[in-house]
C-alpha positions in Angstrom: -186.1 -6.8 85.0 -184.1 -8.8 82.7 -180.9 -10.9 82.9 -178.2 -10.8 81.0 -175.4 -13.6 81.7 -171.7 -13.4 80.9 -172.4 -17.4 79.9 -175.6 -16.8 78.1 -177.2 -13.5 76.6 -181.0 -15.1 77.0 -183.5 -13.6 79.2 -184.3 -16.0 81.8 -187.8 -17.1 82.2 -189.3 -20.2 84.6 -190.9 -21.9 80.9 -187.9 -23.8 80.5 -185.3 -23.9 83.2 -183.9 -27.0 82.6 -183.1 -26.0 79.0 -181.7 -22.9 80.1 -179.1 -24.2 82.5 -178.1 -27.1 80.1 -177.2 -24.2 77.4 -175.1 -22.0 80.3 -172.7 -25.3 80.4 -172.1 -24.6 76.8 -170.8 -21.1 76.6 -167.8 -20.4 78.2 -167.3 -16.9 80.1 -164.9 -14.5 77.4 -161.8 -14.0 79.4 -162.7 -16.1 82.3 -159.6 -17.2 84.6 -157.6 -13.8 84.4 -156.2 -12.0 87.4 -158.8 -9.6 89.0 -157.5 -6.1 89.5 -155.3 -5.7 92.6 -156.4 -2.1 93.0 -160.1 -0.8 94.0 -161.2 2.9 93.4 -161.8 4.5 96.9 -165.5 6.1 96.0 -164.9 8.4 99.5 -162.3 10.2 97.0 -165.2 11.1 94.8 -166.6 13.5 97.7 -166.2 17.2 95.8 -165.5 16.3 92.6 -167.6 17.5 89.2 -168.9 14.6 87.6 -171.3 13.9 84.2 -173.9 11.4 85.0 -173.8 8.4 82.5 -176.9 6.8 80.7 -178.2 5.6 83.9 -181.2 6.5 86.2 -181.0 8.1 89.3 -183.4 8.4 92.5 -184.4 11.1 95.0 -182.6 10.6 97.9 -183.8 7.8 100.4 -186.4 6.5 98.0 -186.6 4.5 94.4 -188.6 7.2 92.4 -186.6 6.9 89.2 -185.0 10.1 87.7 -183.5 9.7 84.2 -184.1 13.4 82.8 -180.4 14.3 84.1 -178.5 11.9 82.5 -175.6 13.4 80.5 -175.8 16.7 82.8 -173.0 17.5 85.1 -173.0 17.7 89.1 -170.9 17.5 92.0 -170.7 14.8 94.4 -172.0 15.5 97.9 -171.1 12.3 99.7 -170.6 8.7 99.5 -172.1 6.6 101.8 -170.8 2.9 102.4 -172.6 -0.1 102.1 -172.8 -2.5 104.9 -171.8 -5.5 103.6 -169.1 -7.4 105.7 -166.4 -9.7 104.3 -166.2 -13.5 105.5 -163.2 -14.0 107.9 -159.7 -14.2 106.1 -159.4 -18.1 106.8 -162.8 -18.3 104.6 -161.7 -15.8 102.2 -158.4 -17.5 101.6 -160.1 -20.6 100.8 -162.1 -19.1 98.2 -161.2 -18.7 94.2 -159.4 -15.4 93.4 -162.4 -14.4 91.3 -164.8 -14.8 94.2 -162.7 -13.0 96.7 -162.2 -10.2 94.2 -166.2 -9.8 93.9 -166.5 -9.8 97.6 -164.0 -6.7 97.9 -165.5 -4.9 95.1 -168.9 -5.2 97.1 -167.2 -4.3 100.4 -166.1 -1.3 99.4 -169.5 -0.2 97.4 -171.1 3.1 98.3 -174.5 4.7 97.4 -173.4 8.3 95.9 -175.4 11.2 96.3 -175.0 14.4 93.8 -176.2 17.8 93.1 -176.9 19.3 90.0 -176.3 23.1 89.0 -179.9 23.8 89.3 -179.7 22.6 92.7 -181.4 19.1 92.6 -179.9 16.1 94.5 -179.9 12.9 93.2 -178.5 9.1 94.5 -177.6 6.1 92.9 -180.8 4.3 94.2 -178.6 1.5 95.7 -174.9 1.2 96.4 -172.5 0.9 93.3 -169.8 -1.7 93.3 -166.4 0.3 93.3 -165.1 -1.2 90.2 -168.3 -0.4 88.3 -168.0 3.5 89.3 -167.5 4.3 85.4 -170.8 3.0 84.1 -172.5 5.3 86.3 -170.1 8.7 86.6 -167.4 10.2 84.0 -164.8 12.4 85.8 -163.7 15.3 84.4 -160.7 15.3 82.2 -157.6 15.1 84.5 -159.6 13.9 87.6 -158.6 10.7 88.9 -159.3 8.6 92.1 -157.5 7.4 94.8 -157.3 3.6 94.6 -157.4 1.0 97.6 -155.6 -2.4 98.0 -157.6 -5.4 98.8 -158.1 -6.0 102.4 -157.5 -9.9 102.1 -154.5 -10.9 99.8 -154.0 -14.1 98.3 -152.9 -16.5 101.2 -148.7 -16.9 100.9 -149.1 -20.5 102.4 -149.4 -23.3 99.4 -153.1 -24.5 98.7 -153.9 -27.8 99.8 -154.7 -30.2 97.1 -155.2 -33.9 96.8 -153.7 -33.7 93.1 -151.1 -31.8 91.7 -152.4 -28.8 89.5 -152.5 -28.6 85.9 -153.8 -25.9 83.1 -157.1 -27.2 81.7 -156.9 -27.6 77.5 -158.7 -25.7 75.6 -162.6 -27.3 74.9 -164.4 -26.8 71.8 -165.7 -23.5 70.9 -169.6 -22.4 72.4 -172.0 -20.9 70.8 -174.3 -18.1 72.2 -177.5 -19.1 71.3 -179.0 -15.8 70.4 -176.3 -14.5 67.8 -174.8 -17.7 66.7 -171.6 -16.2 67.1 -168.8 -18.8 68.1 -166.2 -17.6 71.3 -164.0 -19.5 73.0 -162.0 -19.0 76.2 -159.4 -20.7 78.7 -160.6 -22.5 81.5 -159.4 -21.8 85.1 -156.7 -24.4 86.0 -158.2 -27.4 87.8 -156.4 -30.4 89.7 -155.6 -33.4 87.7 -157.8 -36.2 88.8 -155.9 -39.3 89.6 -156.5 -42.3 86.9 -158.5 -44.5 89.0 -161.1 -41.5 89.2 -161.7 -41.5 85.2 -164.5 -42.8 83.3 -163.1 -45.8 81.2 -163.0 -45.6 77.6 -166.5 -47.6 77.1 -167.8 -45.3 79.4 -166.7 -42.1 77.8 -168.1 -43.4 74.3 -171.2 -44.2 75.6 -171.6 -40.7 76.5 -170.6 -39.0 73.6 -173.2 -40.8 71.8 -175.6 -39.4 74.1 -176.2 -42.2 76.4 -176.7 -40.7 80.2 -177.8 -37.4 79.2 -180.9 -37.4 81.1 -178.7 -37.8 84.6 -179.3 -34.2 85.4 -181.7 -33.0 88.2 -183.0 -29.5 88.6 -184.4 -28.5 92.1 -186.0 -25.1 92.7 -186.6 -23.5 96.0 -190.2 -22.6 95.7 -190.7 -21.0 99.0 -193.1 -18.3 99.7 -190.6 -15.5 99.3 -188.5 -17.2 96.9 -191.2 -17.6 94.5 -192.2 -14.4 93.9 -189.3 -13.0 92.4 -187.8 -13.0 88.9 -185.5 -15.8 89.3 -186.2 -18.2 92.0 -183.0 -19.9 94.0 -181.8 -23.1 92.0 -179.4 -25.8 91.9 -178.8 -28.1 88.9 -176.7 -31.3 89.2 -174.8 -33.2 86.5 -173.4 -36.4 86.7 -170.5 -36.5 84.3 -171.9 -38.7 81.4 -174.5 -35.8 81.1 -171.9 -33.3 80.8 -169.9 -35.1 78.4 -173.1 -35.8 76.3 -174.3 -32.0 76.3 -170.9 -31.3 75.3 -170.5 -33.3 72.5 -174.3 -32.6 71.2 -173.0 -28.9 71.1 -170.1 -29.5 69.4 -171.6 -31.7 66.5 -174.2 -28.5 66.2 -171.3 -26.6 65.4 -169.5 -29.0 62.8 -166.8 -29.7 65.3 -165.4 -32.6 67.1 -165.6 -32.8 70.6 -162.4 -34.5 72.3 -162.8 -34.8 76.1 -159.5 -34.3 78.1 -158.6 -36.0 81.6 -160.3 -33.7 83.9 -163.7 -33.9 81.4 -163.5 -37.6 82.3 -163.3 -37.3 85.8 -166.0 -39.3 88.2 -167.3 -36.3 89.6 -170.7 -34.0 90.5 -171.4 -31.1 89.1 -173.4 -28.5 90.6 -174.6 -25.1 89.2 -176.3 -22.9 92.0 -178.1 -19.6 90.9 -179.5 -17.2 93.8 -182.7 -15.0 93.8 -183.4 -12.2 91.7 -186.3 -10.0 92.6 -188.9 -8.4 90.5 -187.1 -5.0 90.6 -183.6 -3.5 90.7 -184.6 -2.2 94.0 -185.0 -5.8 95.2 -181.6 -6.9 94.3 -180.1 -10.1 93.9 -177.9 -12.7 95.3 -174.5 -13.9 94.6 -173.8 -17.6 95.1 -170.2 -17.9 96.3 -169.8 -21.1 97.9 -171.2 -24.7 97.3 -170.8 -27.7 99.8 -172.1 -31.2 100.5 -173.5 -31.9 104.4 -174.3 -35.2 105.6 -176.8 -33.3 107.6 -177.8 -29.9 109.0 -175.7 -30.1 111.9 -172.9 -30.8 109.3 -171.5 -34.0 110.5 -169.8 -34.7 107.6 -168.4 -31.4 105.3 -167.1 -31.8 101.6 -165.8 -28.9 99.9 -165.8 -28.6 96.4 -162.6 -29.3 94.4 -163.4 -26.8 91.6 -165.2 -23.6 91.9 -166.1 -21.2 88.8 -168.0 -18.1 89.4 -170.4 -17.2 86.4 -171.3 -13.8 86.2 -174.7 -12.4 85.7 -176.1 -8.7 85.2 -180.0 -7.8 85.8 -181.0 -4.6 83.9 -184.5 -2.9 84.0 -186.3 -0.4 81.2 -184.3 2.5 82.9 -181.0 1.2 82.3 -180.1 0.5 86.1 -178.2 -2.6 86.7 -177.4 -5.3 89.6 -174.5 -7.5 88.9 -174.5 -10.8 90.8 -173.3 -14.2 89.8 -174.0 -17.8 89.9 -171.6 -20.6 90.6 -170.6 -23.9 88.9 -168.8 -26.7 91.5 -167.5 -29.8 90.9 -167.1 -32.8 93.5 -165.3 -36.1 93.3 -167.9 -39.1 93.1 -165.8 -40.7 96.0 -166.7 -37.4 98.4 -170.2 -37.6 97.1 -170.6 -41.3 98.0 -168.4 -40.5 101.4 -171.1 -38.0 102.3 -173.8 -39.8 101.3 -172.9 -43.0 103.6 -172.8 -40.8 106.6 -176.3 -39.4 105.8 -179.5 -40.2 107.3 -181.1 -42.7 104.9 -178.4 -41.7 102.1 -180.3 -38.4 101.4 -177.6 -35.8 101.8 -177.5 -31.9 101.6 -176.4 -29.3 99.2 -175.8 -25.9 101.1 -175.5 -22.9 98.8 -173.8 -19.8 100.5 -173.6 -15.9 99.6 -170.7 -14.8 101.7 -171.1 -15.7 105.2 -175.0 -16.7 104.8 -176.2 -20.1 103.9 -179.3 -18.9 101.5 -180.4 -22.5 101.2 -179.8 -26.3 101.9 -181.4 -28.6 99.2 -182.2 -32.3 100.3 -180.9 -34.6 97.6 -183.6 -37.1 98.1 -183.5 -40.8 96.9 -185.6 -39.9 94.1 -183.2 -37.3 92.8 -180.5 -39.8 93.1 -182.3 -42.5 91.2 -182.8 -39.8 88.4 -178.7 -39.0 88.4 -178.2 -42.8 88.3 -176.0 -42.2 91.5 -175.1 -45.8 92.1 
């Protein structure tokens, strides 16, 4: 199973994980920040309709025995078995970025679709299909439509609580897809504007742009027994602001452009990129990351949320064309908040907790050796 990321169209291997994760920062998701669709197809309304199977593999019901020979053939939908995923509470949902809420809503209404072909053969989609991905699996007869659902959790009408006004992030230098060398650019989601006291000095910015501090980054992998058997092990990568500036400056030079950091780029912050588990096969699934928080200890004595979270889409595909859609997550924390959590942590070694919906998938300890590598003073 290979991974295709909307940030980077590069198969993920364990040989050079640091380089790959650094390159993920250099490619901006096309169209990111657009409003997610407000309506979701009702997969139950598929039952009884005639469809044409797209170029995907199907499975014998209740198994993962792949059948590809029925691609392009007509069938009748027999049933749509809903997935068993449950959403976080409404309070938690309202605190999540809108793109993440939309992703969770999509998974909530996923279903395993069972169809019957003209020869009497019954096959299903092997696993629940996200509602908005249904047209990748089946084509409806001309004139046929599906009913739609309104998301169960809408954006809160209460104004968001922020420590500073929200301002749109100016465009950054275009980024390069490392495989095609094509140049792409995209808007960035709005982020809170940093107070002047939280910005790097002009001298610090100048040194970072020259490459000083580029190595102030740390990769930590979950090499537990089960995680190590997957195609992608759960991983977090931490970047200090000077490392981010140095990487972006280096990328711009390779494109013969000039990188001019804006105020948000200069913010004294810790960036964390978290990736979830991906199994060896499509059937084994993969984990979408929806939230990253800092903890002083495992009991949650001091908890600090990110001031910015941005999802990064990933698609895993096997040789039969079946896909899994997951996401990694990029989060940013002010260094003032990092120091607050660290000060409350035993021996100064704090935790990074990574969530998929309501599930805490992993807590990574940021040890003193990691902090030293980051230059976290």
